N, C-alpha and C positions, 0 to 999 in steps of 0.2 A: 257621293262626293262631299267632302268636308269643306265648308267655306271658311277661310281664314280672315274674319273681319278684324280690322284694327280697332283698338280701343280709343277712338277719337270721336268727339261729339260734334265738331264744327265742320266736318268734311262729309260730303255726300258719297255713299256707296264705296267706302274705303276697304280694299281687299289686297292682302298679300297673296300672290299666286303660289307662294311656297307651300310645299306639301302635296301638290297635285302630282300624280304619278305619270311619268313620261316614259321615254325609251327604256326598254328592258327592265321595267320596274323601278327605275331610278327616279327619285322625287325631285321636284324643282326646289332649289335652295330658297330658304327664307331670307328676308332682308335684302332681296335683289330686285324683284319685279312687283310693282304695286300699281293697281288700277283704281282710279277714283273718279268721282264727279268733280264739281266745281270746288276750287280752293279759296274762293274770294272771302269767305267768312272764317278763315282759320284763326283760332284763338292762339294766344301766346303759349298756352299749355300744350296745344296740339303741335304747334311749330317746334317746340322744344322736344316733344316726344319723337317727332320725325327726325330731327337732327340726331337725337340719341339712337334712333333706329338705324341710322346709317344713310339717310337721304343725301344724295349728291347731285341729282339731276331731276328736273321737271320738264316733261315734254307735253306741251299744250297743243291739243288737236283741234281746238276751236278756231273759228274764223277770225279774221282781223278785226271786224267790228265788235265781236264778242270780247276779244282780248282788250280792245281799246276801252270799251265801256266798263268791263269788269276784269282788270288786270290781275294776274297771279301775284302773290306776295313775293317780295324780294327777300330771300333768306340768306344770311351770311354763310358762305361756303357751299351754296347750292346754285348750280347753273340752270338758268331758264332757257328753254329752246322752244320756239314757236314753229309748229309744223301743221298748218291747217289741213285736215284730211280732205276737205272739199273746197273748190273754188267759190262756191256760193257763200254769200254773207248771211250771218245770223244762224239761228238754229230752228228746227221745226218746233213750232209752238211758241217761238219768241215773238216779240212785239211786231217786228217787220213782217214776219210770216203770217201772223194772225190778221194783220191789216190786209194783206194781199189775198188771203184765202178766206176771208171772213164769211162771204156768202156761202161758199161750199161747206164750211165747217158748221154753219147753222142749218143747212138744208139737206145735206147728203151725209148720212151717218157712216158711210164707208169711204169718205174722201181721204181721211188721214191714213187709213190702211193702204189704200192704193198709192198714195204719195210716198209712204214709207217704203213700200216695195220698190218703187221707182228709185228712191235714193239709195237703197242697198244695192240695187243693180248698178247704179252709176258708180258707186265705190269700187265695184269690181272692174268696170270697163273703162273708166275715164283715166287718161294718162296722168293727170295731176294727182289723183287719189292713189294710183299705183306708185307714183314716185314718192309720195309721203310714206307709204309702207316701206319702200326700199330704204329711205333715209332712217326710219326708226330702227330697222334691222341693222343698218350700218352703225348707228350710234351704240346700240346694245352690244355689238361685237367688239367695240373698243372699251367697254366698261369692265375693267379687271376686278373692280370691287365697288362696294357701295350700292345703295338702292336707287332705282329709277322709278318715278311716278310717270305714268301716261294717263291723261285725263281729257274729258270734254266737259259738258255741262252736267249731265246726269250719270256719266260713267257707264253708259249703257250701249248706245248705238255706235258712235265713232270709235270709242274706246273698245267696245266689244268686237268691232271689225278688225282692228289692229291685233287685239289679243288672240283672235282666232288663228292668225298666221304664226304668231310667236309660239303659241302652245302646240300647234301642229308640227312646226319645225322641231320642237323639243320632244316629239314623239308621243304626245298626249292623244288618246283615242278621241275620235270626233264626237262620240256621244258624251264623253266627259266635258269636252269643250262646249257642247251645246248646253249642258246642265250648268256650267259656269256662267254662260251668257244669260240663261233664264233665271239665274239666282237673283238678278237685279230686281225681279218682280217682288219677291218677298222682302228684300232689303229696303226697297223704296216704297213699301206699302203705306207707311205712315205719311211719308212725303206726298204720295199721290192722293191719299185721302184728304190731307190738308189743302192741297191744290184744288181738288174737286169742290170742297166746301167753299172755298173762296169764289169759284165760278158760280156756284149755286147762290151764294149770298149776293152776288153781283147781278142775279136775275137771268143768267144764261140758261138757254133751253137744254133739254136732255140730249138732243142731237149734237150740239156743240160740246157738251161735257163728255159725251161718248167719244168724240174725236180727240179730245184732249187726253182722255185716258189711254187711247191708242198711242198717242205721241209720247207718253211717259211709260210705255210698257215694252218689255222684250217679248218676242213672239217666235214660236217655231216657224211660222210662215216667213218671217224676215230672215231668220237663219237659213232656211231652206232656199230662199231667193238667192243668197250668196252661192250656195252649193250648186243649185240648178244653173245659174248663169255661168259659173265656171265650167260645169260639165258641157253645157250647150255650146259655149264659145271657145273653150280652151282645152277640152278633152277631159281633164281631171285635175285634182288639186296639185299633184306632183308636177304636172306639165305647167300649170300656172305659176308655181313657185320657180321653176327652172327658166321658163321662157318669158315670163312677164315681170316677175319680181327679182329676177337675176340671182336667185339663191343657188350658189354653187355648192358642191360637196364640201369645199373648204369653209365657206361661211356657215353652212349647216353644222359641221363638226365643231367649229369655233364656238357657236352659240351653245351647243350641247355641253361643251367642256366648261364654259363659263357659268351656266345656269342650272346644270343637273348635278345632284350629289353623286359622289362615287358609290359604287355598290359595295 
C-alpha cells in the first residue's frame, strides 16, 4: 500500500487517503479525504498549501479541553467542526491523564496497553462515540467538492477509528485499512523518538517510557480489539454499519459516488 504523505512540515501525520483502492478497483479520489494529527503549529506556508489543495472543512475529533487549550487555526474559507470522538476529556498521555495514572505508568509496564484496548472497545460500544462517527459520515455525504481534514492529536487512534469505517464503506479491503492504520508508526517514528528522549532526560524510568511508547503507537492488537468487539457484540462489520451507525444503502452509495474515482 502506498502512503500519500502531504508535503507539509508543521502538521503531524498528514496523509491524503487518495489513491487507496476501494470498491471494484476504483481508487479514492485525491484532494478529498485527509487524515492528520494536531494542526496547532501550522505554518503560514502549510496553511496556504492546504488552501491551494482544496481544503474546505476541518473536523476536530479531540476533546473539549484539548480544543480549548490548543485550538485549531481559523483559516479563511475553511469551516471548523468540533466532533469529540469520546466523552472523556484530554488524551491518553496528556497532562491530565499522566497525573491520574502516574503510579500505574511507573510500575506496570502493561498498563498503557490495557488502557488503550479498553478505549478502543469503548469507541465501538459507547453511544457518544457511535454518534460521532454517524455525524462524520453525514458531513462527508454532503461534501460535493473540496478536501476535508479529520484529525485528533497524533492522527492515529481517534482518527484511525473513524478512518476505518470511511474506508470500509468505500470498499477498501480490511487488510489495506489495517496497513493504513499501522503506517502511523513509521510516520511518527521521529516524533516518538524525540518524545522518548524528553522523558529520558527528565529522569523517567524505563517502565514509564515503555508505557508512553505504547500510547504513541498503532498496534495490531488495538485494531483487532475493534474488530473483535464488533464481532462479539454486533455480529459483523456490515451489521454494525447498518444497525449501529445507520449506514443505509443510499448513504453508502452516496459516499462511494462522491469519493471514488470512476472506472
